[in-house]
C-alpha positions in Angstrom: 19.8 -11.9 -15.1 18.8 -8.0 -14.7 15.8 -8.9 -17.2 14.6 -11.6 -15.3 14.6 -9.3 -12.3 13.0 -5.8 -13.7 9.6 -8.4 -14.6 9.1 -8.7 -10.5 9.3 -4.2 -10.4 5.3 -3.6 -10.1 4.3 -0.2 -11.2 1.9 0.1 -8.3 4.8 0.6 -6.4 6.8 3.3 -8.0 5.2 6.3 -6.4 6.7 6.7 -2.8 3.3 7.4 -1.4 1.4 3.9 -2.4 4.9 1.7 -1.0 4.4 4.0 2.2 0.7 2.6 2.4 1.9 -1.2 1.3 4.9 -1.0 3.5 2.7 0.3 6.6 -0.1 -2.2 5.7 2.6 -5.1 5.4 3.5 -5.1 9.1 0.3 -4.4 10.4 -3.3 -6.0 10.5 -5.0 -2.6 9.1 -4.6 1.2 9.5 -7.4 3.9 9.7 -6.9 6.8 7.4 -6.1 9.0 9.6 -3.2 7.1 10.5 -2.0 6.6 7.3 -2.2 10.2 6.5 -0.4 10.7 9.8 2.4 8.4 8.9 2.8 9.4 5.6 2.2 13.1 6.2 0.0 13.7 3.2 -3.3 15.6 2.6 -6.6 13.7 2.3 -7.1 13.9 -1.4 -3.3 12.8 -2.4 -3.8 10.3 0.7 -7.1 9.1 -1.1 -6.1 9.3 -4.7 -3.2 6.4 -3.8 -5.3 4.2 -1.8 -8.3 4.5 -4.6 -5.0 3.0 -6.7 -4.1 0.2 -4.7 -8.0 -1.1 -4.2 -8.1 -1.1 -8.0 -5.4 -3.5 -8.3 -7.1 -5.1 -5.4 -3.6 -5.1 -3.4 -5.6 -3.2 -0.5 -9.2 -3.6 1.4 -11.5 -1.1 3.5 -14.1 -1.6 5.9 -16.1 0.9 6.7 -18.0 1.7 9.9 -19.0 4.0 12.8 -16.8 5.5 16.3 -18.4 7.0 18.1 -21.1 8.7 15.0 -18.2 9.4 13.2 -16.8 7.7 10.0 -13.8 5.2 10.1 -12.2 3.6 7.4 -9.5 0.2 8.3 -7.5 -0.5 5.5 -6.0 -4.0 4.9 -3.5 -5.4 2.5 -4.9 -8.4 0.7 -3.1 -10.8 0.0 -2.7 -10.5 -3.6 -1.0 -7.1 -2.3 1.6 -8.7 -0.3 2.7 -11.0 -2.6 3.2 -8.4 -5.0 4.9 -6.2 -2.7 7.3 -9.0 -1.4 8.0 -9.7 -4.9 8.8 -6.0 -5.5 11.1 -5.7 -2.8 12.9 -8.5 -3.4 13.6 -7.2 -6.8 14.8 -3.9 -5.9 17.3 -6.0 -3.4 18.3 -7.9 -6.2 19.0 -5.0 -8.2 21.3 -3.8 -5.4 23.0 -6.9 -5.1 
């Protein structure tokens, strides 16, 4: 039974920052880099590396644009990412029962 639940835990979400990124993006349509940085209280480099890992897993996507001549990158969770995240959270809830 426990073994069955554990298979739904996703290594991509084991890190606190990645868990935070996905939590934020699942409940918001999108957030920009600075909003995520402020929310998670992390450095630029730290956030960038975790975003890159989630992009590689195809769990998030991004769109770059310019606002008042400044680059702005918005991130959002993909359907694949939302599904994987829900499975991960459900597995944790099952383990806690």
